[in-house]
C-alpha positions in Angstrom: 13.0 19.4 4.6 13.9 18.3 1.1 13.5 14.9 -0.3 16.4 12.9 -1.9 14.3 12.3 -4.9 13.9 16.1 -5.5 17.4 15.9 -6.9 18.6 14.7 -10.3 19.7 11.1 -10.1 22.0 9.7 -12.8 22.0 6.0 -13.6 25.3 4.4 -12.6 25.2 2.0 -15.6 24.2 4.4 -18.4 25.1 7.9 -17.2 21.5 9.0 -18.1 19.1 10.9 -15.9 16.6 8.6 -14.2 12.9 9.4 -14.2 10.5 9.3 -11.3 8.1 6.3 -11.3 5.6 4.6 -9.0 4.7 1.0 -8.8 2.5 -1.2 -6.6 3.7 -4.5 -5.1 1.5 -6.4 -2.6 -0.8 -3.5 -2.4 1.9 -1.1 -1.3 2.9 1.9 -3.5 6.6 2.5 -4.0 8.2 5.7 -5.3 11.3 5.1 -7.3 13.6 6.5 -10.0 14.2 4.3 -13.1 16.6 4.5 -16.0 14.6 4.3 -19.2 17.5 2.9 -21.0 18.6 -0.1 -18.9 15.5 -0.2 -16.5 17.8 0.1 -13.4 15.5 1.1 -10.6 16.2 2.7 -7.2 13.5 2.6 -4.5 12.9 5.6 -2.3 14.6 4.8 1.0 11.6 5.8 3.2 9.4 3.5 1.2 11.7 0.6 1.9 11.3 1.3 5.6 7.6 1.7 5.4 7.3 -1.5 3.4 9.1 -3.5 6.1 6.6 -2.1 8.6 3.7 -2.8 6.3 5.0 -6.4 5.9 5.2 -6.9 9.6 1.6 -5.7 10.1 0.4 -7.7 7.1 1.8 -10.9 8.5 0.4 -10.4 12.0 -3.0 -11.8 13.0 -5.1 -10.0 15.5 -7.8 -11.4 17.8 -10.6 -8.8 18.1 -14.0 -9.0 19.7 -17.2 -8.9 17.7 -19.7 -6.7 19.6 -23.3 -5.9 19.1 -24.0 -2.2 18.6 -27.7 -1.5 18.0 -28.8 -3.8 15.1 -25.2 -4.2 13.8 -22.0 -5.8 14.9 -18.8 -3.9 15.5 -15.2 -4.9 15.3 -12.3 -2.9 16.7 -9.4 -2.1 14.4 -6.1 -2.3 16.2 -4.5 1.2 16.8 -1.2 0.2 15.1 -3.0 -0.5 11.8 -5.0 2.7 11.9 -1.8 4.7 12.8 0.1 3.0 9.8 -2.8 3.9 7.4 -2.8 7.5 8.6 1.0 7.7 8.2 0.6 6.7 4.6 -1.8 9.6 4.1 -4.9 7.5 3.7 -8.1 9.2 4.8 -9.6 7.5 7.8 -12.4 10.0 8.4 -14.5 8.9 5.5 -16.6 5.8 4.9 -14.8 2.6 4.2 -16.1 -0.1 1.9 -16.9 -3.5 3.4 -17.2 -6.6 1.2 -18.1 -10.2 1.8 -15.4 -11.7 -0.4 -16.0 -15.4 0.3 -17.2 -17.6 3.1 -15.2 -16.7 6.2 -13.6 -13.5 4.7 -14.7 -9.9 5.0 -12.6 -7.0 3.6 -12.5 -3.4 4.6 -11.1 -1.0 2.0 -9.9 2.5 3.1 -9.3 3.7 -0.5 -11.9 5.1 -2.8 -13.9 2.9 -5.1 -11.8 3.5 -8.3 -8.6 2.8 -6.4 -10.1 -0.4 -5.1 -11.0 -1.6 -8.6 -7.4 -0.8 -9.8 -5.9 -2.6 -6.8 -8.0 -5.7 -7.3 -7.0 -5.8 -11.0 -3.3 -5.4 -10.2 -3.5 -8.1 -7.5 -5.1 -10.5 -10.0 -2.4 -9.8 -12.6 0.3 -10.3 -10.0 -1.3 -13.7 -9.0 -1.4 -14.9 -12.6 2.0 -13.6 -13.6 3.6 -14.3 -10.3 
């Protein structure tokens, strides 16, 4: 099946071919085409749908049990979150990084270390530039 973004897309304002770009907003990567002349941007339609699903999951709070397994504690990750991550082509079979961000907050990262650093930097820029 072909993708709509595999075709040449012309800017409706400038009549110039738009270029493929990617950007991250709220930790979610969007594919888009953008006019380099007027900066008009068109989001990939599937990414819009996936972002809505992502937003619903992100705004949901889960109650999960903390269980003792050997000398460690275990927390179950709800299936709908794991399924969403797998749909986004993230690798779930590898190790994840766990960090103690601040009192009362643990974070699990399913991306590799370099991607985590880039994401943290982008999130910080977004916080400060709003």
